[in-house]
ROLUMGU-696660 format. One record per residue (C-alpha): residue in one letter; chain; x, y, z. Coordinates in pm, whole numbers, plus 50000, padded with zeros to 5 digits. Each point is the difference from the previous one (the first is absolute). Layout:
 residuo cadena  east north    up
       a      A     X     Y     Z
...
END
This chain:
 residuo cadena  east north    up
       m      A 89932 10440 65308
       v      A 50286 49924 49788
       g      A 50091 50289 49710
       r      A 49720 50280 50145
       f      A 50169 50319 49876
       s      A 49799 50350 49946
       r      A 50006 50017 49643
       t      A 49767 50136 49827
       t      A 50155 49927 49671
       t      A 49817 49714 49752
       w      A 50085 49843 49766
       w      A 49725 50172 49667
       p      A 50151 49994 49613
       r      A 50173 50332 49952
       t      A 49926 50197 49696
       d      A 50390 50182 49997
       a      A 50273 49899 49815
       s      A 50256 49959 50236
       i      A 50286 49931 49717
       a      A 49989 50199 49666
       t      A 50236 49878 49719
       e      A 50231 50173 49756
       s      A 50199 49956 49701
       p      A 50345 49854 50021
       d      A 50091 50262 49742
       s      A 49878 50295 50239
       p      A 50222 50301 50036
       a      A 50208 49887 50300
       p      A 50085 50332 50202
       i      A 49814 49993 50349
       t      A 50005 50299 50232
       r      A 49910 49915 50344
       t      A 49816 50193 50271
       l      A 49945 49883 50318
       a      A 49762 50104 50277
       i      A 50161 49819 50330
       l      A 49806 49875 50282
       t      A 50256 49920 50310
       r      A 49979 50091 50373
       n      A 50175 50362 49915
       h      A 49832 50096 49698
       p      A 49601 50078 49947
       p      A 49790 49675 49842
       h      A 49924 50023 49649
       q      A 49777 49831 49808
       s      A 50237 49814 49763
       l      A 50336 49960 49890
       r      A 49945 50060 49606
       a      A 50172 49902 49690
       n      A 49961 50193 49647
       s      A 50005 49684 49820
       l      A 49707 49714 49954
       l      A 50134 49665 50081
       e      A 50142 49748 49775
       v      A 49838 49672 50093
       l      A 49902 49726 49766
       i      A 49779 49742 50222
       g      A 49913 49679 49890
       l      A 50081 49945 49626
       a      A 50021 49676 49955
       t      A 49738 49933 50282
       p      A 49705 49838 49838
       m      A 49723 50148 50247
       g      A 49838 50274 49741
       e      A 49954 50270 50215
       r      A 50162 49998 50372
       a      A 49722 49894 50241
       m      A 50000 50230 50258
       l      A 50138 49832 50365
       p      A 49989 50118 50328
       h      A 50410 49932 49992
       d      A 50035 50290 49813
       r      A 50146 50260 50239
       g      A 50246 50212 49850
       h      A 49768 50299 49902
       l      A 50005 50052 50379
       l      A 50401 50079 49956
       w      A 50042 50089 49658
       t      A 49795 50180 49672
       a      A 50149 50148 49695
       e      A 49788 50317 50063
       d      A 50139 50081 50388
       g      A 50293 49773 50037
       a      A 50108 49908 50342
       s      A 49716 49982 50251
       r      A 50045 50105 50360
       m      A 50027 49670 50109
       l      A 50280 49893 49753
       i      A 50166 50353 50088
       s      A 49995 49879 50371
       s      A 50113 49682 49898
       m      A 50301 50186 49797
       d      A 50077 50179 50290
       r      A 50082 49702 50246
       w      A 50184 49809 49733
       t      A 50176 50304 49903
       t      A 50159 50120 50312
       a      A 50087 49595 50086
       i      A 50162 49999 49666
       v      A 50217 50320 50037
       g      A 50066 49890 50370
       d      A 50168 49716 49935
       d      A 50201 50216 49774
       g      A 50141 50169 50312
       i      A 49772 50324 49894
       d      A 49845 50159 50292
       g      A 49911 50303 49840
       p      A 49949 50174 49690
       v      A 50297 50026 49807
       m      A 50161 50346 49896
       g      A 50258 49913 49785
       f      A 50239 50329 49894
       g      A 50152 49798 49666
       e      A 50000 50141 49644
       k      A 49719 49968 49832
       v      A 49959 49663 49773
       t      A 49734 49768 49794
       a      A 49960 49653 50038
       q      A 49833 49741 49809
       v      A 49775 49727 50139
       t      A 50007 49748 49710
       s      A 49870 49666 49991
       r      A 50204 49693 49910
       a      A 49705 49740 49918
       d      A 49675 50067 49845
       g      A 49713 50037 50283
       t      A 49739 50189 50143
       i      A 50077 50309 50203
       a      A 49817 50010 50354
       g      A 50169 50291 50301
       a      A 50044 50279 49798
       s      A 49762 50185 50241
       a      A 50157 49845 50267
       v      A 50336 50086 49935
       d      A 49908 50408 49940
       y      A 49791 49957 50336
       m      A 50324 49880 50168
       l      A 50232 50292 49846
       q      A 49796 50268 50088
       i      A 50022 49939 50343
       w      A 50308 49845 50030
       a      A 50211 50195 49720
       p      A 49750 50306 49869
       s      A 50292 50134 49853
       l      A 49987 49748 49752
       s      A 49752 49992 49680
       t      A 49855 49689 49762
       s      A 49901 50025 49636
       w      A 49832 49683 49944
       k      A 49993 49839 49635
       a      A 49825 49672 50122
       g      A 49754 50025 50273
       d      A 49828 49793 50278
       g      A 49864 49727 49727
       r      A 50168 50041 49701
       r      A 50149 49737 49803
       v      A 50435 50049 49928
       s      A 50212 49835 49806
       e      A 50358 49928 50055
       g      A 50194 50270 49988
       d      A 49698 50311 50023
       v      A 50068 50252 50244
       i      A 49749 49952 50331
       v      A 50038 50378 50159
       e      A 50267 50282 49979
       i      A 50124 50120 50362
       s      A 50153 50371 49981
       g      A 50159 50148 50311
       d      A 50296 50060 50228
       s      A 50279 49662 49940
       e      A 50014 49935 50341
       s      A 49619 49957 50105
       v      A 50012 49778 49662
       l      A 50232 49737 50114
       r      A 49874 50022 50349
       m      A 49656 49894 49881
       e      A 50098 49760 49710
       r      A 49995 49662 50166
       s      A 49617 50106 50148
       i      A 49922 50117 49677
       l      A 50089 49667 49807
       n      A 49858 49766 50271
       l      A 49676 50156 50044
       l      A 49957 50016 49614
       g      A 50187 49674 49938
       q      A 49774 49827 50247
       l      A 49627 50139 49923
       s      A 50052 49958 49569
       g      A 50093 49624 50069
       i      A 49700 49960 50141
       a      A 49755 50162 49766
       t      A 50234 49857 49715
       n      A 49927 49658 50190
       a      A 49621 50086 50012
       a      A 49991 50112 49637
       h      A 50127 49669 49887
       w      A 49781 49785 50249
       a      A 49678 50200 49905
       t      A 50078 50030 49602
       i      A 49990 49580 49971
       a      A 49791 49867 50286
       p      A 49655 49874 49884
       r      A 49900 50156 50370
       q      A 50013 50347 50137
       v      A 50302 49974 50244
       a      A 49968 50112 50360
       a      A 50296 50074 50240
       t      A 49999 49916 50390
       r      A 50062 50135 50304
       k      A 50362 49860 50010
       t      A 50201 50295 49850
       v      A 50336 50167 50056
       w      A 49903 50362 49959
       g      A 49626 49964 50161
       m      A 49740 50259 49768
       l      A 50337 50087 49746
       d      A 49983 49574 49901
       k      A 49640 50085 49975
       w      A 50042 50336 49779
       a      A 50279 49796 49784
       v      A 49755 49702 49913
       h      A 49699 50267 49944
       l      A 50249 50196 49733
       g      A 50072 49671 49833
       g      A 49705 49908 49974
       g      A 49939 49723 50266
       l      A 49729 50035 50252
       t      A 50082 50136 50384
       h      A 49739 49805 50155
       r      A 49985 50111 50395
       l      A 50237 50284 50081
       n      A 50034 49970 50326
       k      A 49778 49757 50277
       d      A 49795 50248 50037
       d      A 49902 50080 49646
       a      A 49802 49702 50029
       t      A 49908 49677 50175
       m      A 50185 49661 49923
       i      A 49869 49649 50239
       k      A 50267 49781 49993
       e      A 50075 49696 50224
       n      A 50145 50207 50311
       d      A 49682 50201 50000
       l      A 49771 49677 49973
       a      A 50207 49856 50283
       v      A 49973 50304 50274
       t      A 49602 49975 49956
       g      A 49945 49728 50222
       e      A 49846 49808 49699
       s      A 50150 49724 49761
       g      A 49992 49922 49680
       m      A 49658 50053 49792
       q      A 49817 50118 50316
       a      A 50266 50304 50023
       i      A 49916 50068 49634
       v      A 49692 50019 50039
       q      A 49900 50183 50326
       l      A 50271 50252 49902
       l      A 49821 50054 49632
       s      A 49645 50036 50149
       t      A 50139 50264 50288
       i      A 50211 50181 49867
       d      A 49908 50360 49918
       v      A 50119 50082 49648
       n      A 50055 50416 50082
       d      A 50258 49894 50235
       c      A 50177 49812 49720
       g      A 50192 50258 49815
       a      A 49980 50020 49608
       f      A 49930 49553 49958
       l      A 49985 49757 50254
       e      A 50201 49645 49878
       l      A 50001 49659 50170
       e      A 50304 49792 49901
       v      A 49896 49618 49957
       t      A 50223 49682 50004
       n      A 49755 49740 49866
       e      A 49697 50014 49818
       k      A 49774 49903 50246
       d      A 50099 50365 50168
       a      A 49886 50130 49682
       i      A 49729 49899 49913
       v      A 49859 50063 50365
       a      A 50100 50372 49997
       a      A 49901 50041 49678
       s      A 49626 49849 50072
       t      A 50046 50243 50332
       w      A 50038 50284 49849
       k      A 49749 49899 49705
       q      A 49720 50021 50273
       r      A 50130 50321 50152
       q      A 49965 50173 49599
       e      A 49645 49840 50001
       g      A 49876 50256 50290
       d      A 50310 50271 49943
       s      A 50117 50214 49724
       l      A 50311 49851 50062
       p      A 50340 49975 49754
       p      A 50148 49680 49898
       l      A 50225 49860 50282
       v      A 50335 49943 49893
       l      A 50094 49619 50018
       m      A 50404 49944 50015
       l      A 50102 49619 49850
       d      A 50290 49958 50226
       n      A 50243 49760 49803
       f      A 49716 49837 49810
       g      A 50210 50006 49714
       p      A 49885 50050 49603
       e      A 49777 49660 50005
       r      A 49839 50012 50339
       s      A 49918 50349 49947
       k      A 49811 49920 49690
       a      A 49810 49723 50158
       m      A 49941 50229 50252
       v      A 49849 50278 49751
       g      A 49787 49693 49883
       e      A 49863 49886 50280
       l      A 49879 50396 50108
       t      A 49861 50074 49669
       d      A 49742 49652 50023
       m      A 49905 50091 50336
       g      A 49904 50316 49894
       l      A 50243 50155 50257
       r      A 50266 50163 49765
       d      A 49913 50363 49899
       a      A 49988 50017 50413
       v      A 50354 50026 50030
       v      A 50313 50138 49792
       l      A 50260 49715 49991
       e      A 50348 50068 50094
       a      A 50289 49735 49945
       s      A 50286 50026 50230
       g      A 50301 49804 50101
       n      A 50340 49861 49782
       i      A 49888 50201 49687
       v      A 50267 50083 49791
       f      A 50070 50146 49642
       d      A 50117 49721 49874
       d      A 49650 49816 50082
       l      A 49782 50240 49849
       e      A 49873 49847 49683
       a      A 49857 49696 50266
       w      A 49748 50304 50120
       r      A 49874 50027 49698
       e      A 49649 49819 49983
       c      A 49971 49947 50391
       g      A 49739 50262 50012
       v      A 50109 50202 50345
       d      A 49999 50408 49978
       v      A 50350 50091 50132
       l      A 50297 49851 50055
       s      A 50209 50173 50310
       t      A 50322 49971 50086
       s      A 50355 50093 50152
       a      A 50216 49908 49707
       i      A 49944 50348 49821
       n      A 50112 50206 50233
       r      A 50240 49800 50251
       g      A 50323 49862 49862
       t      A 49970 50189 49694
       t      A 50336 50144 49772
       p      A 50061 50338 50070
       l      A 49967 50222 49700
       d      A 50380 50083 49870
       v      A 49999 50383 50059
       s      A 50355 50181 49976
       m      A 50097 50379 50075
       l      A 50254 50183 49805
       i      A 50059 50324 50021
       d      A 50049 50238 49707
       q      A 50377 50063 49936
END
């Protein structure tokens, strides 16, 4: 059977707040305390931050209170109360090891230069992401350095704002400079872009599994106000064309067979089916509706692949007329670009998904200068 995983976490509405807001005028200095989780350190619950997150979500969204969707998995990576989860810290460990390794660092930097203080400044407006990852990287690879964050994860910055002050020996500062700027700039660029999408989009927007830095990308999207979608392949079950192709059935027969027999307890957080035409969408929704009549099951996530706004709107209407709309969460995907967001305003789907929210984004322009 396609997509069978040993998972117990399913999609039910959460009551906890995974993102908190903070006034742009709040006191700036932030001191961060880290709880490290690596192969050489005992496990801890999370990477903690002393600040609340300043993430403004969907200010221009005409949806009223944002509906809870199964695509909202960011709380498994980060919360304002606890900071980074074990899952995210493990991802930080893998990616920061690769980043410093590619820069020729194969062991902790132990510099002996004079003590200096460097300021990392933003050269553009944006949303910060990656502060916790930078701190993690420095504690492992440059333990002599300390940081004082003026704008932590999720905080908005303006051009010219100081993001962080880094203190320590000059040799370590210079050795880690590029890795710090690359990590902070890349993730902040994603968060900034996600905030732009989340503010303008007429529907909630989710990332996809098309990423550059895996869960770090997802984390940055979350900090910017977007939805993570599934965090990895095992987090939820998505059935696509290739999955149906290997079942031995074809077309609608494969959809009916799979949706009628799949064990939802093995699907992870949610079950999603990709469809490319209206007939398959109706068959899928009808099959799932029949299962719901006998079992207490959450909606099936139905991805309308490359339908476009007009076909999606028509599909919503048809499912509604047939009494099937409440059986599915409708996700539109494929060729969704920022400039076309207005066209999706009246389409009636629940969420848009696109890799444009995190891939090909412009990194936030950040620079480091050592105080004279």
